[in-house]
KOLZATOR-777075 format. One record per residue: x, y, z of N, C-alpha, C in turn. Coordinates in pm, whole numbers, plus 50000, padded with zeros to 5 digits. Layout:
% residues N
XYZXYZXYZ/...
***
This chain:
% residues 382
808583812990899808363820290720806573825290773/806473819490811804483822390847805063840390926/805463838991015805563853491107806703863690990/807033858890935808073867890851806813873890752/806123863690744805023868190526804363878190623/803243875690740802483881290820803113895490829/804533894390879805203909790911805393916290800/805813916190693805953918490544804893927690520/803893920090534802313921890474801783931290540/802183931890676802133945190766802563960390719/804413957790686804573967290691804783975490559/804263963790455803783967490338802933978390315/802053968690380800063977290394800793995790475/801413990690573801854006190638802384014190607/803514006890506803844019490413803224026990280/802254019790254801244021690174800604035090200/800154032590306799014040090392799964048890386/800744051190493801684059390510802094074390403/801854065890276802264076890199800914078290080/800124071390076799364068289982797924069990031/797974071290161796224071190191795304072490133/795154086890103794494092689975794234089689828/795214082789833795184077089623793904066789654/793664064289492792544064889475792754046089475/793414040989482793024024089512793454023689647/793794025989750793644024289908792384014989946/791434018489859790414006289949790793992189885/791013992789758791113979789708792603974789779/793683982989786794943976089832794593970789986/793743978990097793713973290218792523960890224/791693959790143790833948890073791743939590062/792863940089918793753926789888794243921690001/795003927590058795773929290198795223914090258/793573920190320793133914290380792853898290331/792313898890219791603887390169793053875590147/794123882290132795693874990098795793871390205/796253880390370796143872290506795163863190518/793753868390527792943853990505793513843590433/794063842490272794113833390209794983825390284/796663837390357797443826190393796813818490523/796483823790576795883815590774794623803390735/794393805090611794053790590548794833780890472/795443786990363796553776390356797073766790449/797683777690560798313767890686797793755890732/796033755790722795533744090790795253733590663/795423737290526795853727290512796943717690457/797963722990548799413716590548800063715390417/801173707190364801973709690290801683695090161/801373689490144800973684390093799923689989876/800933684189824800293693189682799093683089643/797963688789803796693680189688795933688689555/794213687389582794093693289414793463714289545/793263709689647793493723289703794143734089744/795133723589735796253731289806796963740289686/797583731989600797343736589461796183750989474/794893748989425794403756589421794523775189491/794923767989618795173781389767796333788189665/797793780789651798613783789597798413794589487/797713791689378797663795689288796893809789308/795503806989394794503816889455795893833289559/797113827789627797723838389636798763840889614/799093836689464800183843189426799563849589338/798353849689290797193860189170797483874089281/796613868889416796043878889502797753894889535/798423882489528799573892389505800263898389422/800263890989348800563901489176799873911889175/798663909889191798033920789184797863938889247/798393928889382798903938689477800283945189479/800883936789378802313940989368802013955989290/801393951389141800903956989035800603971089109/799343972189176798833985589283800203987889320/800963987789483801523989689504803073981589536/803953982289451805073977089467805433975289578/805623978489698805983982489846805593966289884/805293958389795804203945689877804983928789760/805823934889728807053928389662807923919689742/808113925489871809133919889966808523906990012/806843906290007806013894990043806523878490018/807263879789833807813873089744808443865189837/809143866389926810283856890001809723848990073/808923845290170807933839090196807343833190071/806163837489979806523825489884806733818389800/807993822389808809063811089768809313803489823/809113803989989809963786290032808123781590027/806753788290057805143779590041805523774689898/806033779189814806093769389646806933763489635/807863761089743808753749989788808673743389817/807533738689895807013729690029806083724189906/805333731289863804083730189824803963722089629/805123725489596805273716389441806423713689476/806403700089361807943695489318809243706289266/810003705689219811473713189202811053714989057/810983708289023810813714888843809263720588836/808463724588936807123727588906807853745988976/808523743389133808343750989232809763768689128/810593758389042811693770889042811263777888927/809923774688856809603785688737808953791888816/808503785988939807163792689048807603805389087/809143802289208810123812289185810313825189152/810793818189001811333826088841810403839588856/808703834288877808163841088828807393851788930/808113851689015807593858389164809063864289138/809593865489158811303875089138810703881389045/810293876688910810303886688818809403895588833/808423895888901807463902588916807603915689030/808623907389123808943914089223810313929889142/811003926289033811703928489034811503938588922/810213941388858809393949788752808833958688862/808043956288974807203965889111808913973089162/810083966889204810883974689201811363987989134/811263984189032811743991488900810914001588879/809704001288884808734013088854808884019488990/809144014889115808914022789206810314033989209/810764023789204812514034789155812484042789023/811554038688908812384054088836812974046188754/813794041988772815414038088684815784026988654/816344019788574817274004288577818114004388695/817634005888781819144003288954819313989188940/820983987888923821023979388847821043962189017/821343971089081821103969889253820013962789212/818903967789205817273961089167817153952589098/817953951988984818073940288894818583929588898/819933925689005820443920889002819883913889176/820373921089261819713918089409818263903889406/817453912189368816443894589441816333880289308/817243884889167817143868889150818123865089187/819663869089263820533861389356819493859189470/818753865889587818373859289657817373847889636/817073848789519815783837389487816873827889487/817773829389405818633817889316819263809489476/819493815089512820413810089671819643802089773/818293810389746816773802989846816913791089828/816363785589679816043782489596817233766589630/818393772589585819253760589564819353749289798/819413765489821819263752990005818553749789993/817113754989917815813750090021816213732089876/816413733289813816283718689728817133711789778/818513715589818819953709889852819133702690030/818663708790076817933702090277817663695990229/816483697990148815093682690103815663675590046/816343671189953817213664989938817833652090014/818893664790142819643654390261818673645890332/817543659890354816383653090431815863636290404/815723640990266814403626190201815973612790201/817303618590235818113608590210818023605290359/818633616090425818253608490606817733598890661/816213599690562814583597890609814443577490598/815483583890441815833569290347816413557890491/817833566690500818983558990586817933551990737/817473565290773816283562590924815533551490870/814993554590751813783541290791814963523890741/815623527490701816313513090693817503509790774/817273517090853817763510290996817223505791114/816523509691095815163514291136814103493091117/814373490990976813943478590967815063469590979/816553472490917817323465190966817863456191133/817483470491183816773464991345816163454191365/814843458691262813763454191287814053437391306/814583435891154814943427191124815693414691200/816693423391227818003416991330817233411691457/816233420991535816053416091628815123397391659/813913404791544813063393391426814183383991436/815503383491386815883370491355816523369291460/817133371691557817673365091710816443360491767/815433369091796814333360091855813613348691780/814303348591680813903330791635814923320991648/815693326791611817213318891675817373313391844/817143325791912816793319492038815653311792095/814283311492001813473302991991813193289592008/814013287491829814713273091776815743269991902/816543283191927817093272692048817133263292183/816213275192196815713273292329814413251192300/813493258292170812913244392164814253234092107/815003233592114815893222292073816173217492150/816563227192281817203222592401816313216192459/815013217192499814203215692587813203203792489/813583200192304813143188192248814293173092334/815333179892321816493168692282816283163392522/816263173092608815333166192763814473163692724/813653165492648812103156392676812983145992642/813303138092468813393129492432814053116992515/815383123892534816503120692624815623110892765/814813120092833814263117992937812483108592979/811783121192918810543113992913810023106392846/810133112992711809753099492587809943090992616/811423087592695812453072592658811723065492792/811583074792958810633068492987809343062292964/808683070192925807173070292876807103055492773/807993058092664808613044592620808863030792655/809753031892747810363020192826809343012392929/808053020292983806913017293081805863014093000/805843016392877804433012192770805052996792725/806462996592651806642979892666806892975792793/807202978392874807222965893036805572967793103/804712973493031803312977393067802512959592962/802912966092840802712949692752803262940592740/804152942292828805052923892858804262923292950/803832930793075803112926893222801582919093120/800962927093066799692925793062799602909192962/800622901492928801042894792822800902882492894/801782884793027802752874493120801282876493230/800582884093259799622885293381799312867093417/798862858893326797652847693306798952838593343/799602837793295801012828493278802032832793392/802102837893402803852843093476802982855693540/802632856493655802432869093707803582867793777/804242864493889805752872193937805982882893828/806662879493755807422884293611806582891193561/804582895693589804352908293513804432919493638/804072907893710804812923893855805592929093896/806802921193879808022921793869808252938293729/807452937293599807612946893524806642965193572/805542955193651804782967593669805572977893784/806422969993845807242977293989808112982793892/809002974393821810162985793663809192997793643/808222993193569807173007993479806193019693617/806803013893739806603023293856807503032893853/808903024493876809843033393912810623041393837/810513030893666810603048493600809463053293544/808423057393587807393065393585807473075193708/808683069693828808983080993938809493089493885/810743082993799811933088493769811203100393657/810743100793569810183107593474809403120693595/809063119993671808053127593723809303134993813/809993130193869811253137893901812003147693819/812043146393676812383153593575811523159093509/810093160293519809323170293473809713179693609/809473173693714809433190993816811063197293801/812563186193756813333192393742812793204593637/812173205993522811823210493365811313223093433/810153222793501809643235093603810303236393686/811283233893766812273245793803813073252393781/813943246093629814763255493521813493261493450/812783260893445811103277893424811123285893505/811573281193636810993288993724812663293593820/812873307193869814043312693903814143300493991/815393305094024816033290594148815043300494291/815413311894349815803313094472813903313294497/812903312494424811473309994447811003297894407/811673288294366812133275794357811903264094497/812423276494549813123271094669812303272894787/811153277194710810543277294844810213289294919/809033291194990809333307995060808993324395062/808313319294932807883330994818808803339194772/808293352994790809173363594716809883368994791/809453372194899810293378795011811093372495068/811273363495052812693347395102813363352995010/812923350194868813893353494745814443363394750/813913378094764814283385094766815693390794860/815503387494981816233381995062818033377195027/817443362594981818233356394946819413364894808/818563370594726819093382494603819813390394680/819423397994784820073409594892821483399394922/821203392994987822613387395084822893381395000/823323377694821824563374994710824393382694622/824513393994636824773406294589825693413494647/825173415194828826053416094885827633417194928/827993430094878830143424894864830273437694984/831843437994992832613442095103832293463695037/832803462394883831193473994810830863475494799/829303469894881827503470794863826973464494926/825723474895060825173462995103824073463595043/823733456495042822073456995001821073453395089/820033460895134818733456695176817943456595204/816943445395251814753443595169814253448495310/813213455795262812773462795320811363456395264/810063450995319808803448595307807733460095396/806233467995317805553477695408804663461895302/803783458595427802513446795374802883437495383/801813432495370802033414395309801433408595201/801583398495107802083401194992800563391795018/799383389894915798613379394915799323369494897/798553357394940798883342794970797453336694867/797923332694721799113327894714799543337894610/800623346994527800823356794436801103348494354/800283357594240800703348694128801513346094061/802223334893990803563331493970804503340393917/803883347893783804153352193691804173366893777/803633368693852803893385693901805373381294031/805763375394111806723369894184808013368894114/807793361293999809493358793872809723368693844/808383376993767809133393393688809963400493826/808713404193914809473412394067811013408594058/811133393394105812583387694163813143390394009/813213386593876814003390693814814303408093770/813063412993769813643431093798814423434993881/814333425194083815023429594126816683431894075/816643417094015818323410693994818803416593880/818183420193788818773431393719818693438993750/818233450193810818573459093898819633462093929/819693452994030821013448494112821903450594048/821813438693906823493442293788823873451793797/823313461493758823173471093695823883483293808/823513483693969824043493494042825553482094084/825793471694072827043470194080827643471094020/827563472493838828483470393730828673487193709/827373494493750827613509293611827693526693773/826953517793924826233529693989827743535194071/828383524994087829573530394192828503534594376/827363530194360827193527594480828003521394538/827233528594720827643513694851826573512994878/825103519794842823763511994980822953509194866/821973499894836821203494694779820243492994833/818943493694805817563488094929816473482894803/815593473694823815143465894749813763470994893/812923475294852811503480294893810433471394872/809813465194862808653459194775807603460694956/806583463394859804913471894874803873469194837/803063464594929802523451794904800603458494943/800323467994834798353471094870797693464894788/796313468294842795703459094793795333459894664/795813463794573795463463794419796763465094294/797263463594373798773464394342800113459994397/801093452094340802413450894471803373461594373/804233465094469805583477694408806463472394448/807713472094363808963468194395809473484394363/810453491894482811253504094447813163497194509/813513499394433814733499594382815703511794427/816393516694512816763526394474818513522594565/819083538194488820933533894511821173547294583/822323548894593822953560994636824183565094513/824373555894457825143558594358825723573494229/825763571294117826263586294081824863583493999/824613587293982822953585193955822803592493780/822083597593717822303595193625821043608893527/821043613493418819323625393380818843619093314/817583610093351816723601693278816963609593098/816213617593087816133627992981816943625892871/818523619892883819543621192816819413599692797/819183591492715818833580592711821053576992633/821563583392638823053582792598823763589192710/823213590392780824333591892912825373584992986/826533588693022826993571693047827223576093165/826613583393252826293580093393824973572493423/825503561293514823673550693513823443543693665/822293538993704821883534293846821193525593762/820213518993910819953505193858819243505893752/818313510193668818873508393559818903511693432/820333508493380821023512293290821133503193245/821093504993077821553493192977822883488892956/823063474693007823983469892972824823460992865/826193467392820826233460192684825583444792663/825223437892739824413421692701822453428892656/822913439892671821023440492626820203436692707/820523440292878819663442292957818873450993038/818813456593133818593467893191816823476093160/816693483993134815933491293158814463481893032/814933481292919814093473292822813583464792813/814513457592953813713443092973813013440993066/813013452993172812063454493308811133463493228/811103466693111809853473093071808813463092986/809533452392923808923449892886808273432392931/809053432193054808233423793181807373428393192/807203441193311805983446293328805143449793235/805293451193081803923453892968803453437292955/804023432292997802883414692987802373418193099/802313420893234801573420893329800953429393332/800683440693239800263451893269800523464193374/802123462593413802363471793519803443487193452/803763493093502804153506593515805193507393548/806423514493510808213513393513808013534693566/808883537093701809043551693727810183555093761/810983558493690812403558993706813033577793715/813453578193883813813590893893815233591193919/816183596993890817633602393954818173612493856/818983615793873820233628393883821793627193908/821753630593796823383629493860824083637594025/824933626294032825153625294202824113620894293/823453622794242822083621794361821223605194395/821893593594235821783579394278820683580494221/819843569494214818473565294129817823556194234/816503559294198815263550794219814503547094089/814633532194074813253527594005812143521294048/811183521394063809863515494102808823511393977/808423496594009808743489693977806653483393956/806093485793979804113484393944803013473393900/803323465993985802113455793909800493453893944/799303457993895798353452093905798173438793942/797173436494076797023418194111795693418294100/794513428394012793793425093976793813424493831/792623410593767792823411993575792633424693532/793633427293432793363441293285792223442893264/
***
């Protein structure tokens, strides 16, 4: 519409100069055309919200255009872009009368130019204005309903995600509470009772008191074993077995290797010792998730895990020779190492893990050319 306005303004001015170059109003026509063009450019910078400045600007544009139409009826064609300018700036109740006023001025100008009551001039501009106004108002209402629906869906999805997170957190808390109550809490309570009994019998029955102390020590040993089990449960099993991240990656590769898929592991550089536990856990989980998606979606024959250890960061690359996909099309059915499966894993989970550690994710793929995923985590404090 901006382009159309300037084209119509230039065409109207050119038409007037071609036919009335030496007319008495020519300097005023040229000056008002330049002023109208300048005002229109300023209006683009003001935006579309109906602020006082915007409304003042719209009144000035309409006034300058009306004077131009009175002096040179050929400028009436500029009314069409002004229709949409008014509709975008004003609410429908105020925009429709403005469109009617602009239409009436355009019809009057064309009638004065024709010199006789041409039916085409009388009927065509109002019909065009009515159709344009109706289409614009209907589209605006549809857009408003669509925006409201999108906002409602986004809000509902956020509420659902928050509810699921709360339910998952509560379920895990309940599980840990039951485990702690049934093991550590009971053990500590038994130790306390035995030690209190041993304290009471220490002077009168030292043998029995020592038996109580030995029993309390045995309970403490079992409680320590339970506490270590909790720690191991919260740590990936492959890392809990010892040997570090490289051994854990080899274990994952061996487990994921099947007759139809071969998983290899390459290492470049030596990981710093000790590697932070959150970094090890995140990289191992990323490798497991990526390989799971390769197995389920990529139809690949070979996948490679490459761990690159640099001075300031550690990088895990997961590549496959599967069907690949277009990273610019999130809804593509083809997938590789980063495909989101129906359980909600995949790329969002990888990004979430990397975001917590200040890492970055790079995905390269193309249909028929496999997929390469690169997860980099800095080793220095964020």
